[in-house]
DRENLUM-928504 format. One record per residue (C-alpha): residue in one letter; chain; x, y, z. Coordinates in steps of 0.5 Angstrom, whole numbers, padded with zeros to 4 digits, m for minus. Layout:
DRENLUM-928504
A, A, X, Y, Z $
...
END
This chain:
DRENLUM-928504
X, A, 0117, 0092, m0011 $
X, A, 0122, 0088, m0007 $
X, A, 0129, 0091, m0005 $
X, A, 0135, 0087, m0005 $
X, A, 0135, 0087, 0002 $
X, A, 0128, 0084, 0003 $
X, A, 0130, 0078, m0003 $
X, A, 0136, 0076, 0002 $
X, A, 0131, 0076, 0008 $
X, A, 0126, 0072, 0004 $
X, A, 0131, 0067, 0001 $
X, A, 0134, 0066, 0008 $
X, A, 0128, 0065, 0011 $
X, A, 0127, 0059, 0006 $
X, A, 0134, 0056, 0008 $
X, A, 0132, 0056, 0015 $
X, A, 0126, 0053, 0014 $
X, A, 0129, 0047, 0009 $
X, A, 0135, 0046, 0015 $
X, A, 0129, 0045, 0020 $
X, A, 0126, 0040, 0016 $
X, A, 0132, 0037, 0014 $
X, A, 0134, 0037, 0022 $
X, A, 0127, 0034, 0023 $
X, A, 0128, 0028, 0018 $
X, A, 0135, 0027, 0021 $
X, A, 0131, 0026, 0028 $
X, A, 0126, 0021, 0025 $
X, A, 0131, 0017, 0021 $
X, A, 0136, 0016, 0027 $
X, A, 0135, 0009, 0030 $
X, A, 0132, 0009, 0037 $
X, A, 0130, 0003, 0041 $
X, A, 0123, 0005, 0041 $
X, A, 0123, 0006, 0034 $
X, A, 0126, m0001, 0033 $
X, A, 0121, m0004, 0037 $
X, A, 0116, m0001, 0033 $
X, A, 0119, m0003, 0026 $
X, A, 0119, m0010, 0029 $
X, A, 0112, m0010, 0031 $
X, A, 0110, m0007, 0024 $
X, A, 0114, m0012, 0020 $
X, A, 0111, m0018, 0024 $
X, A, 0104, m0015, 0022 $
X, A, 0106, m0015, 0015 $
X, A, 0109, m0022, 0015 $
X, A, 0102, m0024, 0017 $
X, A, 0099, m0021, 0011 $
X, A, 0103, m0024, 0006 $
X, A, 0099, m0030, 0005 $
X, A, 0092, m0026, 0005 $
X, A, 0096, m0021, 0000 $
X, A, 0097, m0026, m0005 $
X, A, 0089, m0028, m0005 $
X, A, 0087, m0020, m0005 $
X, A, 0087, m0020, m0013 $
X, A, 0083, m0026, m0013 $
X, A, 0078, m0023, m0008 $
X, A, 0077, m0017, m0012 $
X, A, 0076, m0021, m0018 $
X, A, 0071, m0025, m0014 $
X, A, 0067, m0019, m0011 $
X, A, 0067, m0015, m0018 $
X, A, 0064, m0022, m0021 $
X, A, 0059, m0022, m0015 $
X, A, 0057, m0014, m0016 $
X, A, 0052, m0016, m0021 $
X, A, 0049, m0021, m0017 $
X, A, 0049, m0016, m0011 $
X, A, 0045, m0011, m0015 $
X, A, 0040, m0016, m0018 $
X, A, 0039, m0018, m0011 $
X, A, 0038, m0011, m0008 $
X, A, 0033, m0010, m0014 $
X, A, 0029, m0017, m0012 $
X, A, 0029, m0014, m0005 $
X, A, 0026, m0008, m0007 $
X, A, 0021, m0012, m0012 $
X, A, 0019, m0016, m0006 $
X, A, 0018, m0010, m0002 $
X, A, 0014, m0006, m0007 $
X, A, 0009, m0013, m0008 $
X, A, 0008, m0013, 0000 $
X, A, 0006, m0006, m0001 $
X, A, 0001, m0008, m0006 $
X, A, m0001, m0014, m0003 $
X, A, m0003, m0009, 0003 $
X, A, m0007, m0005, m0001 $
X, A, m0011, m0011, m0005 $
X, A, m0012, m0013, 0002 $
X, A, m0015, m0007, 0004 $
X, A, m0019, m0006, m0002 $
X, A, m0022, m0013, m0001 $
X, A, m0024, m0011, 0006 $
X, A, m0027, m0005, 0004 $
X, A, m0031, m0009, m0002 $
X, A, m0032, m0014, 0003 $
X, A, m0036, m0009, 0008 $
X, A, m0039, m0006, 0002 $
X, A, m0042, m0013, 0000 $
X, A, m0044, m0014, 0007 $
X, A, m0048, m0008, 0007 $
X, A, m0051, m0010, 0000 $
X, A, m0053, m0016, 0003 $
X, A, m0056, m0013, 0009 $
X, A, m0060, m0008, 0005 $
X, A, m0062, m0014, 0000 $
X, A, m0065, m0018, 0006 $
X, A, m0069, m0012, 0008 $
X, A, m0072, m0011, 0001 $
X, A, m0074, m0018, 0001 $
X, A, m0077, m0017, 0007 $
X, A, m0081, m0011, 0005 $
X, A, m0083, m0014, m0001 $
X, A, m0086, m0020, 0003 $
X, A, m0090, m0015, 0007 $
X, A, m0092, m0011, 0001 $
X, A, m0094, m0018, m0002 $
X, A, m0098, m0020, 0004 $
X, A, m0101, m0013, 0005 $
X, A, m0103, m0013, m0003 $
X, A, m0106, m0020, m0002 $
X, A, m0110, m0019, 0004 $
X, A, m0113, m0012, 0001 $
X, A, m0114, m0016, m0006 $
X, A, m0118, m0022, m0002 $
X, A, m0122, m0016, 0002 $
X, A, m0124, m0013, m0005 $
X, A, m0126, m0020, m0008 $
X, A, m0130, m0021, m0002 $
X, A, m0134, m0014, m0003 $
X, A, m0134, m0016, m0010 $
X, A, m0137, m0023, m0008 $
X, A, m0142, m0019, m0004 $
X, A, m0144, m0014, m0009 $
X, A, m0145, m0019, m0014 $
X, A, m0150, m0023, m0010 $
X, A, m0154, m0016, m0009 $
X, A, m0159, m0013, m0014 $
X, A, m0158, m0006, m0017 $
X, A, m0164, m0002, m0015 $
X, A, m0163, 0002, m0022 $
X, A, m0161, m0004, m0026 $
X, A, m0165, m0010, m0023 $
X, A, m0161, m0016, m0026 $
X, A, m0155, m0020, m0022 $
X, A, m0148, m0018, m0025 $
X, A, m0143, m0024, m0026 $
X, A, m0137, m0020, m0027 $
X, A, m0134, m0015, m0022 $
X, A, m0133, m0010, m0028 $
X, A, m0140, m0010, m0030 $
X, A, m0142, m0009, m0023 $
X, A, m0137, m0003, m0022 $
X, A, m0139, 0000, m0029 $
X, A, m0147, 0000, m0027 $
X, A, m0147, 0000, m0020 $
X, A, m0142, 0006, m0018 $
X, A, m0145, 0011, m0014 $
X, A, m0152, 0007, m0015 $
X, A, m0152, 0001, m0011 $
X, A, m0151, 0000, m0003 $
X, A, m0144, m0003, m0003 $
X, A, m0144, m0004, 0005 $
X, A, m0138, 0000, 0005 $
END
């Protein structure tokens, strides 16, 4: 606990502090030519604000009413950015699918050419076979000497028995 002497000391420090504060306030409140000039400058500035100050409540009300509009505009802006990104994505997909479609078209063209070559080869082979069959039908089988009129008859009776010339 504090002794009465220390209480007096603390009280004395507080009084001195209050006296210093009061002295500083007195210094600040005493008019000087510099302070007077500064006060005039501030008064001039505040007089210029008077017409503007009258419009501040209207300006604040207008800003509050526009806040919703600004929020909606920001939302629209975000939507536009999102749609631009989605459009980029769709354009990338279209390019990818376009490239894939080109590959499919090339593959299909190659397949058509392959089918044409195979058809031509098959046709040539069938023509050669028809020629052989025609020659065989004109020959006489040594086992069965009568002429045959169909290729199936020739194959069934002459297989392995006739000289086909092949």
